[in-house]
Structures are given as structure tokens and as C-alpha cells.
N, C-alpha and C positions, 0 to 999 in steps of 0.2 A: 513425374518421376516415378518408376516403378516401386510398388508397394514391398517387397521383399529387400530392395535397397533401401528404400527409405528406413525402414526398421533399422538395419545395419549402420546407415549413416548417422542417425539419431543415437544409437548406443555408443559408437565410436566417439561422436561429439560428446556426449554427457561423460564418458570416460575421460577424454582430454580436459573437460573443464574440471573433472575432480581432480586430476593431474596437476593441473595447474595451479589450482587452490592449494593443494599439497606442495608445491614448489614456492608458492608465496611464504606458506608456514615454516619451512626449511630455511629459506633465506632468512625470515624474521628470527629465527632461533639459532642462526649462525652454525648451520650444520656442515659437515665437511663437504667442500665446494665439488668434488667428484661424485657425490651422492646426489647432490642437486642437479648437474650436469645431466645424469643418468635420468633423472625424472624429467629433465625437459628434454631429453631425447626421447623418452617415451611418449610424451604428449605430441612432438612433433610427428613421431610414427603414427600415432592414433589419427591425427588431422590429416596426413597424406592418406592414409588409407580410406578415411571419409571422402577426402576430395576424389580419391582414383574411382570409388564407388559412383560418387556423384557423375563423374563424368562419363563412366560407363553407362550409366543408367541415361543420362542425357543423348548419346549416342543413339542407343538403342531405341529410346521412346522419341525424343524430338528430332533427333539427326535422321531417322530412318524417315521420315514425315519431309524434312527438309531436302533430302537428297534424292527423293523421287519426284520433287516438285518440277513442273516444265517452266518454272521461272529459273534462268540461268543466273540471274542477280541473287535470288534467294539461296542457291547452292552456293555459288561465290561466298556470299557473307557467311554462311555456316562454317565453310571450310578456313575462311580468314579467323572466324571466331574460334574453332579448334586448335588453330595454330597460335593463336594469342593467347589462350589460356593455357596450353601447353608449356609455350615461352614462360610464362608467369610462373608455372607450378615446377618448373624445373630451374629457375635461377637458384645460385649460390650465394 
């Protein structure tokens, strides 16, 4: 993983964790549902951002090595891996 991406990913994860803890408290305190939903969406946005940065780093770092491999199976496996990860990350 690239260092600059690692810092950004960790920051997003920490912010998402804090937001989720806040959501837990809002639910316990019976706060207005729309306000809770807004915070949940904020946490989801932070996690999506972290995931996108992680995938970007994976492609640039690990992927570059695998795509330059002379082993066709390694290349095919990497492409399948990307498709699988993308499919999971875009599910609704």
C-alpha cells in the first residue's frame, strides 16, 4: 500500500468509527430519525472513500506488478479479483 494513501485511508476509517459511535449514541438518545440517517450516510461516505483509496493503491502497487507478470494465470486471477471487489463494493 502506498504511504500517502495509507494515511488517508486510516483517517477516513477513524472518522467513520467516530461517526458510527455517534450514531449509536443518537439512537440510544432517541434523536430524530432523519438526523441519525444523515450521520449513517456520512459514515458510509467515509467508508466508501477509504475503500476507493485502498483499491486505487492496490491497483497502482500490487496490480502493476501482477499485470506485468509473465504468468497469464496471475494476470487473470488479478483481473477476476478486481471484478469481484468492484461487484461487492457497488452492490445496493
